[in-house]
N, C-alpha and C positions, 0 to 999 in steps of 0.2 A: 456594500458587502463584498468581501474578498471572493475571488473565484477559487475553484478547487485547485487549479494550477498554482495560484499564488500561495495557497495554504500548503500545498505539497512542497513548493520551493522553500518556504520558511522551515518546514519540518526537515528537509534535506540539509539546509544550512545548520540547523540546530544539531542534527546528528553528526554532521561532518566536523563541526567545531568541537564536539566531544570525542572525536576520534572513533566514532562508531561507523563501521562499514555499512553503506546503504546504496541501494540502486532503485531507480525508477523502472517499473515493469509496465511496458506498454502492451495492451491487449487489443485483440481484434485483427484487422487487416488494413493494408493500404495498397493503393494501386500505383505501380511504378511502370511507366511505359504501358505496354499492353498486358502486363502480368500483375497478379495479386501477390503481395508479400504477407505471409501470415505471421503474426506476432504471438504473444502469449495467448492462451485460450481465454475466451470471454469469461468474465467473472473473476479473473486473476486480480488480487489486491494491487493497489497502486505502488506500494513501496515494499522492499525487502531490506531488512537490516539483520545483522548478526550481533547478538548481545549475550555475553556469558556462554558462548558456544551454542546458542539457541537461535533457530531461524524464527524471526519475528516479522510477520506480514502486517502492513498497515493499510487499511482501506480508508482513504482520505475522502471526506465528505464536507460539503458546505453545511453550516449549522442548519439543523432541521431536516436535512436530506436523509433518506433511508437507503439502505443497500437493496439491490435488486435480488430477485429470486436466484438468478444465476450466481451472483456474488455470494449470497448466503450458502448456496450449495457448495461452492468452491471453498468457503470458509470451513464448512463441516469436513470436507475432504482433507484440507490442510491439517485441521485439528486431529482428525483420526490417524494422520500420519506422524503425529508428534510435534507439529509446528504450532506456533502461537499466532493468533490473528486478533486484531483489534480494529474497531472503527473509531477513527479520530477526526476531530474537527479543528484542531489547533495544535500548536507546539505544546501548550499546557496539557492537553489530553495525552499527547505522546510522552511527555515527561512522566505523567502518572502511570502509564502503562510500563515504562521502563523501570520506574521505582518498584513496581510490583514484582519484578523478576528476581 
């Protein structure tokens, strides 16, 4: 079974080959030296892409995995701000989401 990182990389390659702007969004924090570096807030979706002038956030999951409560709360916040959020498990899921826009 592919890891979430492998799936996300395949999705990034798919988006890039189609000329779709996309970024990996890293959430949480990392320790560097004696200090913490804070990244995106916990629950932030894994990828952001811009499609037809719309912000589309992709929560990448391995097949059968579920989003956490923090992720679902962030998804609600993004949607209430006008963004689009989808949970995807593959390039095929991503293509379906984009076709629906």
